[in-house]
Residue frames relative to the residue before (quaternion, step in Angstrom):
aa qw qx qy qz dx dy dz
M 1.0000 0.0000 0.0000 0.0000 0.00 0.00 0.00
N 0.4763 -0.6758 0.4782 0.2963 3.57 -0.91 0.91
A 0.1082 0.7872 -0.5976 0.1071 3.54 -0.99 0.85
P 0.5876 -0.5747 0.4173 0.3877 3.60 -1.18 0.42
T 0.5606 -0.5751 0.4718 0.3638 3.53 -1.29 0.43
R 0.1985 -0.7912 0.5689 0.1041 3.58 -0.64 1.09
I 0.2988 -0.7740 0.5405 0.1393 3.52 -0.85 1.02
A 0.4535 -0.7117 0.4706 0.2577 3.56 -0.75 1.07
P 0.6165 -0.5454 0.4063 0.3967 3.60 -1.16 0.48
E 0.6468 -0.5247 0.3898 0.3929 3.56 -1.23 0.54
A 0.0814 -0.8316 0.5493 0.0027 3.55 -0.76 1.09
A 0.7014 0.4083 -0.2659 0.5202 3.58 1.24 0.19
A 0.7148 -0.4594 0.3090 0.4272 3.54 -1.33 0.12
F 0.6503 0.5219 -0.3197 0.4500 3.56 1.09 -0.70
V 0.0085 -0.7912 0.6109 -0.0274 3.59 -0.70 1.07
A 0.2153 -0.7971 0.5550 0.1013 3.57 -0.54 1.18
P 0.5599 -0.6048 0.4413 0.3550 3.61 -1.17 0.43
T 0.4117 0.6999 -0.4768 0.3365 3.61 1.26 -0.02
P 0.5715 -0.6143 0.4041 0.3643 3.63 -0.88 0.86
A 0.5013 -0.6828 0.4475 0.2868 3.57 -0.87 0.97
D 0.7316 0.4070 -0.2327 0.4950 3.58 1.13 -0.61
L 0.3036 0.7739 -0.5056 0.2305 3.59 1.21 0.37
E 0.0920 -0.7602 0.6407 0.0560 3.54 -1.06 0.82
I 0.1656 -0.7719 0.6083 0.0820 3.56 -0.70 1.09
T 0.1504 -0.8321 0.5336 0.0161 3.52 -0.38 1.31
V 0.2575 -0.7483 0.5921 0.1520 3.57 -0.88 0.94
R 0.0901 -0.8033 0.5888 -0.0037 3.57 -0.49 1.25
D 0.1905 -0.8213 0.5308 0.0858 3.58 -0.17 1.26
Q 0.1478 0.8295 -0.5094 0.1748 3.53 0.51 1.29
R 0.1658 -0.7766 0.6009 0.0914 3.57 -1.16 0.66
F 0.0583 -0.8002 0.5963 -0.0243 3.54 -1.04 0.93
N 0.8561 0.2728 -0.1214 0.4219 3.50 -1.45 0.05
R 0.3368 0.7353 -0.5229 0.2692 3.55 0.84 0.92
G 0.6608 0.4660 -0.3123 0.4987 3.58 1.29 0.01
T 0.6588 -0.4534 0.3734 0.4700 3.56 -0.91 -0.88
T 0.0897 -0.7780 0.6203 0.0432 3.53 -1.25 0.41
P 0.6330 -0.5519 0.3614 0.4051 3.64 -1.08 0.56
R 0.6154 -0.5605 0.3970 0.3867 3.56 -1.11 0.70
R 0.7528 0.2021 -0.1335 0.6120 3.57 0.91 -0.87
W 0.1159 -0.8607 0.4935 0.0476 3.52 0.42 1.28
W 0.6111 0.5528 -0.3625 0.4354 3.59 1.18 -0.39
A 0.7049 -0.4745 0.2412 0.4688 3.53 0.68 1.26
G 0.6845 -0.4905 0.2845 0.4582 3.57 1.02 0.77
E 0.5558 0.6185 -0.3702 0.4141 3.59 1.30 0.17
P 0.3720 -0.8002 0.4236 0.2048 3.61 -0.45 1.16
Y 0.6554 0.5546 -0.3345 0.3885 3.64 1.00 -0.73
G 0.6616 0.4688 -0.2973 0.5041 3.57 0.98 -0.79
T 0.6001 0.5588 -0.3506 0.4524 3.54 1.09 -0.72
A 0.6805 0.4904 -0.2875 0.4624 3.57 0.84 -0.98
W 0.6681 0.5143 -0.3083 0.4405 3.58 0.86 -0.96
H 0.7362 0.4232 -0.2495 0.4655 3.59 0.78 -0.96
N 0.5880 0.5293 -0.3745 0.4835 3.59 1.13 -0.47
A 0.6537 0.5080 -0.3108 0.4669 3.58 0.97 -0.87
L 0.6532 0.5150 -0.3076 0.4621 3.57 0.99 -0.86
S 0.6775 0.5050 -0.2925 0.4477 3.56 0.86 -0.97
A 0.6259 0.5696 -0.3415 0.4090 3.58 1.02 -0.75
T 0.6656 0.5071 -0.3029 0.4561 3.59 1.19 -0.47
F 0.5774 0.6723 -0.3608 0.2907 3.58 1.12 -0.57
P 0.6414 0.5432 -0.3817 0.3845 3.67 0.72 -0.79
R 0.7273 0.3828 -0.2479 0.5130 3.60 0.78 -0.92
G 0.6413 0.5587 -0.3266 0.4123 3.56 0.98 -0.82
E 0.7076 0.4547 -0.2774 0.4643 3.56 0.87 -0.91
A 0.5791 0.5439 -0.3773 0.4759 3.59 1.16 -0.49
F 0.6254 0.5304 -0.3205 0.4742 3.58 1.08 -0.76
F 0.6361 0.5312 -0.3282 0.4533 3.60 0.95 -0.87
I 0.6520 0.5325 -0.3141 0.4390 3.55 0.90 -0.96
E 0.6944 0.4739 -0.2819 0.4623 3.58 0.83 -0.97
A 0.6385 0.5345 -0.3319 0.4432 3.59 1.00 -0.77
V 0.6763 0.4747 -0.2900 0.4829 3.57 0.99 -0.81
K 0.6494 0.5313 -0.3182 0.4412 3.59 0.91 -0.90
A 0.6454 0.5637 -0.3198 0.4043 3.58 1.02 -0.80
H 0.7856 0.3237 -0.1564 0.5035 3.61 1.18 -0.44
R 0.4954 0.6927 -0.4193 0.3145 3.59 1.17 0.28
D 0.4440 0.6996 -0.4653 0.3112 3.63 1.21 -0.19
G 0.8173 0.2306 -0.1883 0.4934 3.55 -0.90 0.95
A 0.4477 0.6923 -0.4585 0.3318 3.58 1.25 0.05
S 0.6057 -0.5581 0.4229 0.3779 3.55 -1.23 0.44
P 0.6538 -0.5035 0.3730 0.4241 3.62 -1.18 0.34
K 0.6222 0.5459 -0.3397 0.4467 3.58 1.02 -0.74
L 0.7007 0.4522 -0.2692 0.4817 3.55 0.85 -0.99
E 0.5950 0.5562 -0.3581 0.4564 3.59 1.04 -0.69
A 0.6647 0.4967 -0.3041 0.4680 3.59 0.91 -0.89
E 0.6377 0.5225 -0.3215 0.4657 3.57 1.01 -0.78
V 0.6441 0.5218 -0.3211 0.4579 3.58 0.97 -0.85
R 0.6493 0.5167 -0.3277 0.4517 3.60 0.91 -0.84
S 0.6785 0.4732 -0.2929 0.4795 3.58 0.93 -0.85
F 0.5939 0.5631 -0.3437 0.4605 3.58 1.09 -0.74
I 0.6688 0.5020 -0.2996 0.4593 3.58 0.87 -0.94
K 0.6591 0.5081 -0.3123 0.4581 3.58 0.91 -0.87
Q 0.6520 0.5054 -0.3189 0.4666 3.56 0.96 -0.83
E 0.6853 0.4915 -0.2969 0.4479 3.58 0.86 -0.92
I 0.6003 0.5428 -0.3610 0.4633 3.60 1.07 -0.63
N 0.6667 0.4911 -0.3003 0.4735 3.58 0.95 -0.84
H 0.6217 0.5349 -0.3426 0.4583 3.59 1.03 -0.75
T 0.6294 0.5380 -0.3278 0.4549 3.56 0.98 -0.87
R 0.6596 0.5214 -0.3051 0.4472 3.58 0.86 -0.98
E 0.7166 0.4595 -0.2679 0.4512 3.58 0.85 -0.94
H 0.6595 0.4773 -0.3262 0.4804 3.59 1.06 -0.57
I 0.5542 0.5538 -0.4005 0.4751 3.59 1.16 -0.38
A 0.6604 0.4912 -0.3022 0.4809 3.59 0.95 -0.85
F 0.6495 0.5142 -0.3117 0.4655 3.57 0.97 -0.84
N 0.6633 0.5068 -0.3013 0.4609 3.57 0.94 -0.90
R 0.6055 0.5513 -0.3475 0.4568 3.56 1.11 -0.65
L 0.6221 0.5308 -0.3350 0.4679 3.58 1.05 -0.72
A 0.6386 0.5237 -0.3258 0.4602 3.57 0.98 -0.86
E 0.6656 0.4882 -0.3004 0.4779 3.58 0.97 -0.83
D 0.6431 0.5183 -0.3251 0.4606 3.60 0.99 -0.79
A 0.6619 0.4953 -0.2991 0.4766 3.56 1.17 -0.60
G 0.6616 -0.5464 0.2924 0.4221 3.59 1.28 0.00
Y 0.5468 0.6136 -0.4090 0.3965 3.59 1.23 -0.01
D 0.2744 -0.7348 0.5985 0.1631 3.55 -1.02 0.87
I 0.0038 -0.8236 0.5656 -0.0411 3.58 -0.37 1.24
K 0.3728 0.7562 -0.4720 0.2579 3.58 1.25 0.13
K 0.6111 0.5634 -0.3506 0.4315 3.57 1.07 -0.70
I 0.6340 0.5252 -0.3268 0.4642 3.58 1.06 -0.75
D 0.6589 0.5069 -0.3019 0.4667 3.55 0.90 -0.93
K 0.6477 0.5221 -0.3153 0.4567 3.57 1.00 -0.80
R 0.6348 0.5275 -0.3286 0.4591 3.57 1.01 -0.81
V 0.6454 0.5114 -0.3191 0.4691 3.58 0.96 -0.87
E 0.6340 0.5313 -0.3251 0.4584 3.58 0.97 -0.86
E 0.6788 0.4919 -0.2925 0.4602 3.59 0.89 -0.90
M 0.6589 0.5027 -0.3161 0.4618 3.59 0.97 -0.81
L 0.6584 0.4989 -0.3144 0.4677 3.57 0.98 -0.78
A 0.5972 0.5678 -0.3585 0.4387 3.58 1.12 -0.61
L 0.6075 0.5716 -0.3446 0.4306 3.57 1.15 -0.58
T 0.6249 0.5527 -0.3448 0.4303 3.59 1.19 -0.37
D 0.4844 0.6658 -0.4370 0.3621 3.59 1.25 -0.24
G 0.8153 0.2649 -0.2009 0.4740 3.54 -0.87 0.94
R 0.6248 0.5108 -0.3746 0.4565 3.60 1.14 -0.21
P 0.6731 -0.4828 0.3408 0.4446 3.63 -1.17 0.37
V 0.4747 -0.7109 0.4358 0.2815 3.58 -0.72 1.04
I 0.5458 0.6080 -0.4131 0.4022 3.60 1.14 -0.37
L 0.6152 0.5397 -0.3509 0.4550 3.59 1.15 -0.53
N 0.5915 0.5461 -0.3685 0.4649 3.59 1.13 -0.53
L 0.6433 0.5012 -0.3167 0.4844 3.55 1.06 -0.72
A 0.6306 0.5274 -0.3347 0.4606 3.59 1.02 -0.76
A 0.6534 0.4972 -0.3116 0.4783 3.58 1.01 -0.80
T 0.6273 0.5358 -0.3245 0.4628 3.57 1.01 -0.83
M 0.6482 0.5313 -0.3074 0.4507 3.55 0.94 -0.92
A 0.6664 0.4956 -0.2982 0.4705 3.57 0.96 -0.87
L 0.6856 0.4744 -0.2876 0.4714 3.59 0.91 -0.89
E 0.6122 0.5282 -0.3523 0.4713 3.59 1.09 -0.61
H 0.6113 0.5232 -0.3552 0.4758 3.58 1.10 -0.59
F 0.6154 0.5364 -0.3426 0.4649 3.59 1.03 -0.73
T 0.6874 0.4720 -0.2999 0.4635 3.58 0.80 -0.94
A 0.6481 0.5141 -0.3234 0.4595 3.59 1.01 -0.74
M 0.6311 0.5274 -0.3330 0.4611 3.59 1.00 -0.77
M 0.6968 0.4564 -0.2759 0.4797 3.57 0.86 -0.94
A 0.6101 0.5495 -0.3504 0.4505 3.58 1.05 -0.72
H 0.6389 0.5235 -0.3192 0.4645 3.58 0.93 -0.89
E 0.6802 0.4908 -0.2878 0.4622 3.56 0.88 -0.94
F 0.6443 0.5286 -0.3257 0.4466 3.60 0.95 -0.83
L 0.7192 0.4504 -0.2556 0.4633 3.58 0.98 -0.82
I 0.7120 0.4642 -0.2700 0.4525 3.57 0.99 -0.76
N 0.7567 0.3240 -0.1671 0.5427 3.58 1.16 -0.59
S 0.2833 -0.8157 0.4842 0.1416 3.57 -0.12 1.29
S 0.5348 0.6511 -0.4084 0.3510 3.60 1.17 -0.37
H 0.5652 0.6113 -0.3885 0.3950 3.60 1.17 -0.48
F 0.8115 0.2256 -0.0845 0.5324 3.57 1.04 -0.75
A 0.2838 0.8242 -0.4669 0.1487 3.58 1.29 0.15
R 0.8221 0.1764 -0.0731 0.5364 3.60 0.89 -0.88
T 0.3783 0.7632 -0.4515 0.2656 3.55 1.29 0.30
D 0.6403 -0.4816 0.4299 0.4163 3.55 -1.26 0.45
P 0.5139 -0.7015 0.3896 0.3032 3.65 -0.61 1.08
E 0.6576 0.5155 -0.3257 0.4423 3.60 0.92 -0.81
V 0.6638 0.4891 -0.2898 0.4859 3.54 1.03 -0.84
R 0.6206 0.5424 -0.3366 0.4554 3.58 0.98 -0.81
N 0.6704 0.5030 -0.3027 0.4538 3.58 0.89 -0.89
M 0.6359 0.5284 -0.3426 0.4461 3.58 0.99 -0.73
W 0.6929 0.4647 -0.2868 0.4709 3.59 0.82 -0.94
R 0.6302 0.5284 -0.3338 0.4607 3.59 1.05 -0.71
W 0.6351 0.5239 -0.3088 0.4762 3.57 1.01 -0.87
H 0.6588 0.4991 -0.3015 0.4754 3.57 0.92 -0.94
A 0.6565 0.5266 -0.3144 0.4392 3.58 0.93 -0.89
I 0.6167 0.5513 -0.3416 0.4461 3.59 0.98 -0.83
E 0.7305 0.4342 -0.2547 0.4615 3.56 0.79 -0.97
E 0.5960 0.5476 -0.3726 0.4541 3.60 1.12 -0.51
I 0.6373 0.4987 -0.3318 0.4848 3.58 1.01 -0.73
E 0.6620 0.5475 -0.3063 0.4101 3.54 0.88 -0.97
H 0.7980 0.2636 -0.1524 0.5201 3.62 0.92 -0.81
K 0.2877 0.8202 -0.4652 0.1675 3.57 1.24 0.36
G 0.7173 0.4511 -0.2655 0.4600 3.60 1.14 -0.45
V 0.4679 0.7228 -0.4342 0.2649 3.59 1.21 -0.25
A 0.6917 0.4577 -0.2936 0.4752 3.61 0.72 -1.01
F 0.6426 0.5272 -0.3264 0.4501 3.58 1.01 -0.78
D 0.6754 0.4857 -0.2996 0.4670 3.59 0.95 -0.83
V 0.6101 0.5156 -0.3484 0.4905 3.58 1.11 -0.63
W 0.6152 0.5459 -0.3328 0.4612 3.58 1.06 -0.75
I 0.6510 0.5009 -0.3156 0.4751 3.59 0.90 -0.89
H 0.6478 0.5121 -0.3095 0.4715 3.57 1.00 -0.84
A 0.7095 0.4790 -0.2690 0.4415 3.58 0.83 -1.01
T 0.7596 0.3371 -0.1812 0.5260 3.61 1.11 -0.65
R 0.2490 0.8225 -0.4854 0.1608 3.57 1.20 0.46
A 0.6634 0.4827 -0.3129 0.4785 3.60 1.19 -0.41
W 0.5547 0.6089 -0.3933 0.4084 3.60 1.26 -0.14
T 0.5096 -0.5868 0.5160 0.3602 3.53 -1.29 0.29
P 0.6233 -0.5393 0.3951 0.4056 3.62 -1.12 0.45
A 0.6335 0.5461 -0.3325 0.4358 3.58 1.04 -0.76
K 0.6644 0.4902 -0.3046 0.4750 3.58 0.95 -0.86
R 0.6389 0.5282 -0.3248 0.4552 3.55 0.96 -0.86
W 0.6623 0.4985 -0.2989 0.4727 3.59 0.94 -0.91
K 0.6570 0.5301 -0.3209 0.4293 3.59 0.88 -0.91
V 0.6948 0.4752 -0.2887 0.4562 3.59 0.80 -0.98
R 0.7043 0.4568 -0.2962 0.4556 3.60 0.79 -0.91
S 0.6394 0.5277 -0.3304 0.4512 3.59 1.07 -0.66
M 0.6560 0.4965 -0.3068 0.4786 3.57 0.96 -0.86
M 0.6479 0.5112 -0.3220 0.4639 3.56 0.99 -0.80
M 0.6299 0.5274 -0.3456 0.4534 3.61 0.98 -0.71
L 0.6343 0.5203 -0.3361 0.4625 3.60 0.98 -0.72
V 0.6555 0.4982 -0.3055 0.4783 3.59 0.96 -0.87
V 0.6642 0.5079 -0.2970 0.4611 3.57 0.91 -0.95
T 0.6504 0.5241 -0.3205 0.4468 3.59 0.92 -0.87
L 0.6530 0.5150 -0.3112 0.4600 3.57 0.90 -0.93
N 0.7096 0.4531 -0.2692 0.4675 3.57 0.80 -0.99
F 0.6267 0.5577 -0.3421 0.4233 3.57 0.97 -0.84
F 0.7524 0.3980 -0.2343 0.4697 3.58 0.66 -1.05
R 0.6241 0.5351 -0.3519 0.4476 3.59 0.99 -0.69
N 0.7232 0.4413 -0.2551 0.4660 3.57 0.84 -0.94
R 0.6692 0.4794 -0.3216 0.4679 3.61 0.93 -0.80
W 0.5969 0.5483 -0.3586 0.4631 3.60 1.11 -0.61
E 0.6806 0.4800 -0.2847 0.4747 3.57 0.85 -0.98
D 0.6544 0.5125 -0.3159 0.4575 3.58 0.95 -0.85
S 0.6598 0.5086 -0.3109 0.4575 3.58 0.95 -0.86
L 0.6452 0.5087 -0.3243 0.4688 3.58 0.97 -0.79
N 0.6208 0.5367 -0.3376 0.4610 3.58 1.04 -0.73
L 0.6794 0.4746 -0.2892 0.4791 3.58 0.96 -0.86
L 0.6186 0.5280 -0.3440 0.4693 3.59 1.06 -0.66
A 0.6205 0.5382 -0.3392 0.4585 3.58 1.04 -0.76
Q 0.6262 0.5302 -0.3335 0.4642 3.58 1.11 -0.65
D 0.6664 0.4385 -0.2842 0.5318 3.57 1.30 -0.33
G 0.5762 -0.6211 0.3646 0.3863 3.57 1.28 0.15
I 0.5734 0.5628 -0.3804 0.4579 3.61 1.25 0.31
T 0.0955 0.8198 -0.5475 0.1377 3.58 -0.42 1.22
G 0.7655 0.4168 -0.2602 0.4154 3.54 -1.37 -0.11
W 0.8236 -0.2258 0.1731 0.4906 3.53 -1.19 -0.64
K 0.5745 0.5828 -0.3851 0.4265 3.57 1.12 -0.57
A 0.6714 0.4865 -0.2941 0.4754 3.56 0.95 -0.88
R 0.6853 0.4973 -0.2925 0.4444 3.58 0.86 -0.95
W 0.6872 0.4745 -0.2882 0.4686 3.56 0.87 -0.92
G 0.6518 0.5228 -0.3180 0.4479 3.58 0.95 -0.83
L 0.6717 0.4822 -0.2956 0.4784 3.57 0.96 -0.86
L 0.6435 0.5197 -0.3225 0.4603 3.59 0.96 -0.86
K 0.6506 0.5129 -0.3116 0.4653 3.57 0.95 -0.87
Y 0.6407 0.5292 -0.3232 0.4529 3.58 0.97 -0.86
L 0.7384 0.4449 -0.2344 0.4493 3.58 0.87 -0.96
T 0.8157 0.2999 -0.1268 0.4781 3.59 0.98 -0.76
V 0.7351 0.3847 -0.2345 0.5066 3.60 1.16 -0.35
S 0.7863 -0.2009 0.1822 0.5551 3.57 0.42 -1.21
P 0.4839 -0.2792 -0.8108 0.1747 1.53 -1.24 2.21
G 0.4161 -0.7900 0.3993 0.2082 3.59 1.29 -0.05
V 0.0902 0.8422 -0.5274 0.0665 3.58 0.90 0.87
V 0.6534 0.5153 -0.3336 0.4430 3.61 0.95 -0.77
R 0.6493 0.5114 -0.3200 0.4631 3.58 0.91 -0.87
R 0.7022 0.5037 -0.2716 0.4236 3.56 0.89 -0.91
I 0.7105 0.4500 -0.2807 0.4625 3.62 1.09 -0.51
I 0.3949 0.7507 -0.4643 0.2549 3.60 1.24 -0.07
P 0.6643 0.4935 -0.3442 0.4435 3.69 0.76 -0.81
A 0.6615 0.4935 -0.3114 0.4710 3.60 0.97 -0.81
W 0.6193 0.5327 -0.3437 0.4632 3.58 1.09 -0.67
I 0.6535 0.5160 -0.3133 0.4567 3.58 0.91 -0.87
S 0.6319 0.5681 -0.3388 0.4040 3.57 0.97 -0.83
Y 0.5551 0.6300 -0.3846 0.3835 3.60 1.15 -0.53
F 0.6946 0.4912 -0.2676 0.4523 3.59 1.11 -0.66
R 0.4808 0.6594 -0.4450 0.3689 3.57 1.23 0.05
L 0.4748 -0.6445 0.5147 0.3071 3.57 -0.96 0.85
G 0.7925 0.2539 -0.2083 0.5138 3.56 -0.74 1.03
F 0.3681 0.7459 -0.4809 0.2772 3.60 1.27 0.15
H 0.0500 0.7462 -0.6639 -0.0057 3.53 -1.28 0.58
P 0.5891 -0.6132 0.3854 0.3584 3.63 -0.96 0.78
W 0.7132 0.4390 -0.2633 0.4789 3.60 1.09 -0.63
D 0.2945 0.7201 -0.5518 0.3004 3.58 1.16 0.53
K 0.7362 0.2478 -0.1566 0.6100 3.54 1.24 -0.59
D 0.1765 -0.7938 0.5775 0.0720 3.56 -0.43 1.24
D 0.0322 0.8312 -0.5499 0.0758 3.56 -0.21 1.29
R 0.2277 0.8053 -0.5167 0.1807 3.58 1.08 0.68
A 0.5134 0.6391 -0.4237 0.3852 3.59 1.19 -0.34
L 0.6003 0.5638 -0.3588 0.4394 3.59 1.12 -0.60
I 0.6088 0.5475 -0.3477 0.4568 3.55 1.08 -0.71
G 0.6547 0.5501 -0.3062 0.4184 3.55 0.95 -0.89
R 0.5771 0.6071 -0.3741 0.3980 3.58 1.12 -0.58
F 0.8154 0.2581 -0.0816 0.5116 3.54 1.01 -0.88
E 0.3739 0.7766 -0.4566 0.2205 3.58 1.28 -0.12
G 0.6667 0.5446 -0.3069 0.4058 3.57 0.89 -0.91
E 0.5841 0.6066 -0.3675 0.3947 3.57 1.15 -0.53
F 0.7794 0.2981 -0.1458 0.5315 3.58 1.14 -0.58
A 0.3165 0.7986 -0.4700 0.2027 3.59 1.26 0.28
D 0.6639 0.5218 -0.3155 0.4330 3.59 1.08 -0.63
A 0.6891 0.4749 -0.2743 0.4736 3.60 1.27 -0.07
L 0.3887 0.7337 -0.4822 0.2795 3.60 1.21 0.28
L 0.3566 -0.7066 0.5699 0.2208 3.53 -1.09 0.78
P 0.6000 -0.5661 0.4099 0.3894 3.60 -1.12 0.53
A 0.5422 -0.6019 0.4664 0.3552 3.56 -1.12 0.61
E 0.5570 -0.6017 0.4546 0.3479 3.58 -1.19 0.57
């Protein structure tokens, strides 16, 4: 019988703030194998550009996350090991579905190859640097995905008029991002257990600032490029995108408090237990659960 992956109780000295009864469920769901409107965001170009730009980064980005986490899991507790395995399975599925989604964007006439190339070049810059920094970057980006996932699920206006197939994909992705939001952070705590709290805070905080700058600078440029492909340029493109991100529905404005919280000494992603959001939509994907390990 299909069931969620159950995580064994903590069996080692390391105890993470992650809920002891957390279940990370692998939902082997498939979306967007047919066609969808060119401007699938209810005919609205700014959300279309933003989410196409975001999706174009996921295949390479999530492969990077997987490798960064795997590189530091040696010696982890059985509980954390189980979480890492489920995290990897979820991220592999996310990669597969965003490849399919990106193919739809290309079939609709959007050129997203430049975005993929930029991600490839940025990831190449990580070669040769201490691998712990790759984990720090992963942790920061996982916080970004968790913040946006929370906002997407709690605020129905983001998907109110969206193409149903696309809405379901982003909702499915958001559920799993919330569910595994503490995995990279807990691996980080495990990997840096010999560090002082001050050093750990300094490195993760500095990395979040770097990640934030690059994330918004690159996604802004990518979105403007995609808007230009729709014939929207200049101040019209900039103002429309800014309004979409900060006014209505305003995902960037709404995640600011959660972003600030990351810089608090002693922060952990599960300081806010938002698993209730998962429960709202869990039944929609119940037929795609993988058997427990």
